[in-house]
N, C-alpha and C positions, 0 to 999 in steps of 0.2 A: 806503528800499527796506529794511529786515529790519522796517520796521512794518509795511509792506505784507505782508511774507509772515512773520515769525512777532511779532508784536505782544504772544505772553505776556513775549517776552523783557525787551521795555521794565519792565517789569509791575513786575521783580526789580531794576531799574537807580540808582541814587543820584544821579540826574542834578542838575548846578547850574544857579544859575537859568538861565542862557543857552539850558543846552540844553533843561532846559522848554519854554520859550519860542518856540525852535526850531522843536521839536516838535508845539505845538500850534500853530503857524504851520501847520508842514505840514498835519499831519491838517486844519486849517481848508482849504487851499488845494484839498488834493487831495479832501475833501467836496464844495465849490462846485462843483470839476471835473468830477466826477462820477457826481454826484447820491448 
């Protein structure tokens, strides 16, 4: 949800490998669903 409303906040985070993978998966699924 944060990525949808405030993507700028995620650029400053130090994500773990697992978190980065989950975020990438979510972004990919969102783009496929919403175009």
